[in-house]
Residue frames relative to the residue before (quaternion, step in Angstrom):
aa qw qx qy qz dx dy dz
M 1.0000 0.0000 0.0000 0.0000 0.00 0.00 0.00
A 0.4189 -0.7354 0.4807 0.2294 3.56 -0.75 1.08
G 0.4974 -0.6373 0.5111 0.2920 3.55 -1.24 0.57
P 0.7274 -0.3954 0.2863 0.4823 3.49 -1.28 -0.14
G 0.4932 -0.6553 0.4954 0.2862 3.53 -1.20 0.68
R 0.7280 -0.4399 0.3072 0.4268 3.55 -1.29 0.14
R 0.6220 0.5414 -0.3358 0.4552 3.59 1.08 -0.71
E 0.6773 0.4947 -0.2942 0.4582 3.56 0.93 -0.95
E 0.6321 0.5329 -0.3188 0.4634 3.57 1.09 -0.83
Y 0.6583 0.4968 -0.3134 0.4707 3.54 0.95 -0.89
A 0.6430 0.5201 -0.3322 0.4535 3.61 0.91 -0.87
A 0.6588 0.4934 -0.3153 0.4724 3.62 0.92 -0.88
A 0.6781 0.4954 -0.3121 0.4443 3.60 0.89 -0.80
T 0.6097 0.5367 -0.3143 0.4914 3.55 1.14 -0.81
R 0.6740 0.4853 -0.3143 0.4598 3.61 0.80 -0.95
Q 0.6446 0.5087 -0.3265 0.4680 3.61 0.97 -0.80
A 0.6289 0.5409 -0.3288 0.4515 3.61 0.97 -0.76
I 0.6465 0.5059 -0.2956 0.4887 3.56 1.06 -0.90
I 0.6569 0.5036 -0.3208 0.4604 3.59 0.86 -0.88
D 0.6438 0.5261 -0.3158 0.4571 3.58 0.90 -0.96
A 0.6817 0.4817 -0.2917 0.4670 3.60 0.89 -0.99
A 0.6631 0.5027 -0.3220 0.4516 3.56 0.96 -0.80
V 0.6253 0.5308 -0.3292 0.4679 3.60 0.96 -0.85
A 0.6747 0.4810 -0.3112 0.4653 3.59 0.85 -0.94
R 0.6682 0.4925 -0.2999 0.4700 3.64 0.89 -0.85
F 0.6701 0.4884 -0.3255 0.4544 3.60 0.82 -0.88
A 0.6512 0.5133 -0.3302 0.4510 3.62 0.95 -0.80
T 0.7018 0.4492 -0.2709 0.4820 3.58 1.03 -0.70
D 0.8364 0.2589 -0.0573 0.4797 3.55 0.68 -1.24
G 0.4643 -0.6561 0.4611 0.3759 3.59 1.23 -0.30
F 0.6449 -0.5050 0.3853 0.4250 3.58 -1.27 0.25
A 0.6888 0.4995 -0.2949 0.4349 3.59 0.78 -0.97
G 0.7421 0.4283 -0.2310 0.4609 3.55 1.04 -0.76
T 0.6206 0.5250 -0.3474 0.4674 3.60 1.27 0.07
S 0.2060 -0.7707 0.5932 0.1078 3.57 -0.94 0.94
V 0.6104 -0.5453 0.4300 0.3810 3.48 -1.27 0.48
D 0.6129 0.5450 -0.3595 0.4451 3.59 1.06 -0.65
A 0.6406 0.5187 -0.3351 0.4563 3.62 0.95 -0.74
I 0.6488 0.5107 -0.3137 0.4688 3.53 0.99 -0.86
A 0.6507 0.5224 -0.3019 0.4610 3.57 0.93 -0.90
L 0.6440 0.5202 -0.3074 0.4692 3.56 1.01 -0.84
D 0.6942 0.4717 -0.2878 0.4613 3.56 0.82 -0.97
A 0.7189 0.4345 -0.2495 0.4819 3.60 1.01 -0.80
R 0.3411 -0.7534 0.4897 0.2760 3.61 1.34 -0.21
V 0.5212 0.5282 -0.4773 0.4707 3.52 0.78 1.21
T 0.6050 -0.5317 0.4442 0.3924 3.48 -1.39 0.15
K 0.6325 -0.4990 0.4214 0.4163 3.59 -1.29 0.26
G 0.6188 0.5378 -0.3283 0.4691 3.63 1.10 -0.73
G 0.6245 0.5479 -0.3314 0.4473 3.53 1.11 -0.71
V 0.6127 0.5385 -0.3373 0.4700 3.56 1.09 -0.77
Y 0.6848 0.4886 -0.2874 0.4580 3.56 0.85 -1.02
H 0.6435 0.5241 -0.3337 0.4471 3.61 1.02 -0.79
H 0.7858 0.3541 -0.1839 0.4726 3.64 0.80 -0.92
F 0.7549 0.4157 -0.1817 0.4736 3.57 1.15 -0.61
R 0.1282 0.8362 -0.5179 0.1269 3.57 0.89 1.02
D 0.7539 0.3487 -0.1855 0.5250 3.57 1.03 -0.78
K 0.6419 -0.4926 0.4199 0.4112 3.55 -1.34 -0.21
A 0.0121 -0.8802 0.4741 -0.0200 3.55 0.92 1.03
A 0.6229 0.5338 -0.3430 0.4576 3.64 0.98 -0.72
F 0.6572 0.4983 -0.3073 0.4748 3.61 0.82 -0.95
I 0.6669 0.5092 -0.2941 0.4577 3.60 0.90 -0.98
A 0.6517 0.5267 -0.3124 0.4475 3.57 0.97 -0.90
V 0.6502 0.5094 -0.3132 0.4686 3.56 1.00 -0.85
Q 0.6489 0.5246 -0.3113 0.4548 3.57 0.95 -0.91
E 0.6536 0.5143 -0.3028 0.4655 3.55 0.95 -1.00
A 0.6702 0.4879 -0.3079 0.4669 3.60 0.84 -0.88
L 0.6419 0.5126 -0.3289 0.4659 3.63 1.00 -0.70
L 0.6514 0.4970 -0.3185 0.4767 3.56 0.94 -0.87
E 0.6551 0.4874 -0.3253 0.4769 3.64 0.92 -0.72
R 0.6187 0.5335 -0.3387 0.4668 3.60 0.98 -0.76
L 0.6645 0.5006 -0.3066 0.4624 3.61 0.87 -0.88
A 0.6403 0.5339 -0.3089 0.4577 3.56 0.99 -0.89
E 0.6773 0.4954 -0.2888 0.4608 3.54 0.96 -0.85
R 0.6420 0.5437 -0.3214 0.4347 3.56 1.10 -0.78
V 0.7879 0.3082 -0.1688 0.5057 3.59 0.97 -0.77
A 0.3574 0.7893 -0.4628 0.1873 3.60 1.20 -0.03
D 0.7636 0.3604 -0.2044 0.4952 3.63 0.90 -0.84
L 0.6010 0.5753 -0.3844 0.4001 3.62 1.12 0.09
P 0.4501 -0.6658 0.5154 0.2974 3.61 -1.01 0.76
M 0.6401 -0.4948 0.4134 0.4177 3.52 -1.29 0.42
G 0.4928 0.6456 -0.4859 0.3227 3.54 -0.96 0.94
W 0.7643 -0.3947 0.2490 0.4450 3.55 -1.26 -0.09
E 0.6200 0.5425 -0.3584 0.4391 3.58 1.05 -0.62
L 0.6328 0.5152 -0.3200 0.4814 3.60 1.04 -0.74
V 0.6464 0.5092 -0.3188 0.4703 3.60 0.93 -0.94
H 0.6863 0.4881 -0.3071 0.4432 3.59 0.74 -0.92
A 0.6286 0.5390 -0.3174 0.4622 3.61 1.05 -0.86
G 0.6759 0.5089 -0.2842 0.4510 3.52 0.94 -0.93
I 0.6509 0.4976 -0.3032 0.4865 3.57 0.95 -0.93
D 0.6706 0.5151 -0.3060 0.4375 3.56 0.84 -0.93
E 0.6664 0.4952 -0.3006 0.4694 3.58 0.98 -0.84
Y 0.6132 0.5307 -0.3486 0.4699 3.60 1.04 -0.74
L 0.7106 0.4515 -0.2751 0.4643 3.56 0.81 -1.00
A 0.5750 0.5407 -0.3956 0.4696 3.63 1.12 -0.45
A 0.6510 0.5110 -0.3269 0.4564 3.60 0.93 -0.80
C 0.6116 0.5626 -0.3313 0.4468 3.62 1.16 -0.62
C 0.6199 0.5463 -0.3318 0.4552 3.56 1.28 -0.38
E 0.6488 0.5393 -0.2955 0.4482 3.54 1.30 -0.48
D 0.5891 -0.6346 0.3636 0.3436 3.56 -0.90 0.92
V 0.6461 0.5303 -0.3536 0.4199 3.60 0.85 -0.87
N 0.7169 0.4202 -0.2676 0.4877 3.60 0.71 -0.94
R 0.6291 0.5376 -0.3434 0.4441 3.60 0.89 -0.86
R 0.7496 0.4430 -0.2400 0.4293 3.56 0.62 -1.14
I 0.7491 0.4212 -0.2200 0.4615 3.53 0.82 -1.15
A 0.7810 0.3965 -0.2061 0.4363 3.55 0.68 -1.04
L 0.7778 0.3721 -0.1628 0.4796 3.55 0.96 -0.94
E 0.7896 0.3481 -0.1875 0.4692 3.61 0.75 -1.00
D 0.8132 0.2979 -0.1507 0.4767 3.59 0.45 -1.17
G 0.5551 0.6624 -0.3764 0.3338 3.57 1.09 -0.67
P 0.6965 0.4519 -0.3053 0.4664 3.59 0.75 -0.96
A 0.6555 0.5069 -0.3263 0.4549 3.64 0.93 -0.77
A 0.7275 0.4602 -0.2595 0.4377 3.55 0.80 -1.03
L 0.7368 0.3960 -0.2278 0.4984 3.60 1.01 -0.77
G 0.4520 -0.6300 0.4883 0.4005 3.60 1.11 -0.58
W 0.6420 -0.5696 0.3566 0.3691 3.56 -1.00 0.82
S 0.6918 0.5088 -0.2849 0.4259 3.59 0.75 -1.06
R 0.6916 0.4767 -0.2642 0.4740 3.55 0.86 -1.00
W 0.6386 0.5295 -0.3194 0.4580 3.51 0.96 -0.89
R 0.6653 0.5116 -0.2951 0.4567 3.54 0.93 -0.94
Q 0.6254 0.5465 -0.3198 0.4559 3.59 1.07 -0.82
L 0.6748 0.4967 -0.2830 0.4668 3.52 0.97 -0.95
E 0.6312 0.5436 -0.3153 0.4546 3.55 1.00 -0.88
E 0.6831 0.4713 -0.2783 0.4835 3.51 0.99 -0.95
R 0.5915 0.5775 -0.3502 0.4404 3.57 1.10 -0.75
F 0.7499 0.4154 -0.2132 0.4687 3.55 0.88 -0.94
F 0.8525 0.2456 -0.0611 0.4574 3.57 0.88 -0.93
L 0.5396 0.6384 -0.4224 0.3505 3.59 1.14 -0.30
G 0.6579 0.5098 -0.3107 0.4591 3.57 1.01 -0.82
T 0.6255 0.5373 -0.3243 0.4636 3.55 1.08 -0.76
A 0.6798 0.4747 -0.2841 0.4816 3.59 0.90 -0.97
S 0.6496 0.5002 -0.3364 0.4632 3.62 0.94 -0.68
A 0.6450 0.5042 -0.3268 0.4723 3.60 0.97 -0.80
L 0.6173 0.5403 -0.3414 0.4588 3.57 0.97 -0.79
L 0.7067 0.4670 -0.2678 0.4592 3.55 0.75 -1.02
E 0.5880 0.5474 -0.3493 0.4823 3.63 1.09 -0.75
G 0.6800 0.4952 -0.3049 0.4465 3.59 0.86 -0.97
L 0.6489 0.5165 -0.3045 0.4684 3.57 0.97 -0.88
R 0.6637 0.5086 -0.3000 0.4592 3.51 1.01 -0.87
A 0.6413 0.5366 -0.3066 0.4548 3.59 1.04 -0.91
D 0.7111 0.4263 -0.2533 0.4984 3.56 1.09 -0.72
G 0.5391 -0.6701 0.3803 0.3402 3.60 1.25 0.16
L 0.4658 0.7058 -0.4248 0.3231 3.55 1.30 0.29
I 0.7761 0.1476 -0.1073 0.6036 3.51 1.21 -0.42
A 0.1936 -0.7616 0.6001 0.1495 3.59 -1.21 0.39
V 0.2186 0.7417 -0.6024 0.1979 3.54 -0.21 1.28
D 0.3557 -0.7230 0.5532 0.2113 3.50 -1.16 0.74
D 0.7811 0.2889 -0.1554 0.5313 3.60 1.02 -0.76
V 0.1769 -0.8145 0.5442 0.0959 3.66 0.14 1.22
P 0.6641 0.5197 -0.3590 0.4000 3.65 0.73 -0.74
L 0.6635 0.4672 -0.2924 0.5060 3.58 1.04 -0.78
T 0.6357 0.5179 -0.3434 0.4580 3.62 0.91 -0.77
A 0.6336 0.5158 -0.3309 0.4721 3.61 1.04 -0.84
R 0.6342 0.5223 -0.3311 0.4641 3.65 0.94 -0.68
V 0.6579 0.4918 -0.2985 0.4860 3.58 0.96 -0.89
L 0.6479 0.5171 -0.3147 0.4624 3.57 0.99 -0.80
L 0.6270 0.5196 -0.3221 0.4829 3.62 1.02 -0.76
G 0.6528 0.5159 -0.3065 0.4623 3.54 0.98 -0.85
A 0.6450 0.5050 -0.3078 0.4840 3.58 1.00 -0.88
L 0.6718 0.4910 -0.3053 0.4631 3.63 0.92 -0.82
A 0.6229 0.5280 -0.3441 0.4635 3.62 1.03 -0.76
E 0.6884 0.4661 -0.2886 0.4749 3.59 0.88 -0.93
A 0.6162 0.5365 -0.3392 0.4664 3.59 1.03 -0.74
G 0.6563 0.5252 -0.2916 0.4565 3.53 1.04 -0.92
L 0.6479 0.4989 -0.3119 0.4837 3.55 1.01 -0.79
A 0.6300 0.5151 -0.3393 0.4717 3.63 0.98 -0.81
V 0.6391 0.5253 -0.3150 0.4652 3.61 0.91 -0.82
S 0.7160 0.4679 -0.2606 0.4479 3.58 0.74 -1.17
D 0.6885 0.4693 -0.2766 0.4788 3.71 1.13 -0.59
A 0.5833 0.6383 -0.3779 0.3309 3.56 1.16 -0.46
S 0.5124 -0.6157 0.4955 0.3358 3.56 -1.14 0.63
D 0.7399 0.1967 -0.1444 0.6269 3.66 1.05 -0.68
R 0.1992 -0.8386 0.4981 0.0946 3.55 0.12 1.32
E 0.6304 0.5304 -0.3513 0.4448 3.63 1.01 -0.62
A 0.6570 0.4937 -0.3181 0.4727 3.60 0.94 -0.74
E 0.6701 0.4827 -0.2897 0.4838 3.51 0.98 -0.84
R 0.5612 0.5756 -0.3654 0.4693 3.58 1.15 -0.61
A 0.6911 0.4637 -0.2876 0.4740 3.61 0.74 -0.99
R 0.6678 0.4824 -0.3211 0.4672 3.62 0.94 -0.70
A 0.6641 0.4990 -0.3083 0.4636 3.56 0.94 -0.82
S 0.6213 0.5399 -0.3382 0.4561 3.57 0.97 -0.83
A 0.6705 0.4967 -0.2951 0.4654 3.57 0.87 -1.01
L 0.6609 0.5106 -0.3147 0.4511 3.61 0.92 -0.73
V 0.6646 0.4773 -0.3122 0.4827 3.57 0.90 -0.84
M 0.6326 0.5090 -0.3304 0.4812 3.63 1.02 -0.72
Q 0.6227 0.5209 -0.3540 0.4643 3.62 1.02 -0.72
F 0.6046 0.5506 -0.3472 0.4591 3.59 1.02 -0.83
L 0.7014 0.4745 -0.2698 0.4583 3.59 0.80 -1.07
H 0.6294 0.5147 -0.3318 0.4784 3.59 0.97 -0.80
G 0.6251 0.5380 -0.3662 0.4309 3.65 1.03 -0.53
L 0.6266 0.5363 -0.3392 0.4526 3.58 1.27 -0.14
Q 0.3984 0.7285 -0.4559 0.3204 3.53 1.36 0.11
P 0.5706 -0.5956 0.4259 0.3719 3.61 -1.10 0.68
M 0.5206 -0.6035 0.5085 0.3257 3.51 -1.20 0.63
R 0.2471 -0.7709 0.5692 0.1439 3.60 -0.87 0.95
């Protein structure tokens, strides 16, 4: 079976150049401060090319995919347990300190996408991961929860708020440590009663 043709390869490379340019601009100037002309200039395509390839919220999706991959890499070699949980939370909060994630995923994303669409995308990328994490902790007897789907949603809400607190802080590293400890305290509160 033949691979993609030259046209498909060019289209994929063009789309990636537009996404990269959009992510860089959004991180620097925000959604509202970024024009299609600026993205086109940075990607070295026409304005029409941007509209042709950039019908969806590709920059937001690209940032979320990269973050999910980053989290998976960070915890890949860790066994299920508190060390894995702490590493994942710490890596997520570290990403919240970075302008690309802070600006696109936390600040401008909800406004540009609308609350409902933003929430759907957040759940699409992270609800399954949070649910699998909680199921693993429950299977190992580390937490006692009856309603994993609801607990996963609450955990995502706590992480989103912790991420916003970290991204808004004047001393992001200090706030990151405090937020990480607080989310871990929340999760440790789900341990079975002894």
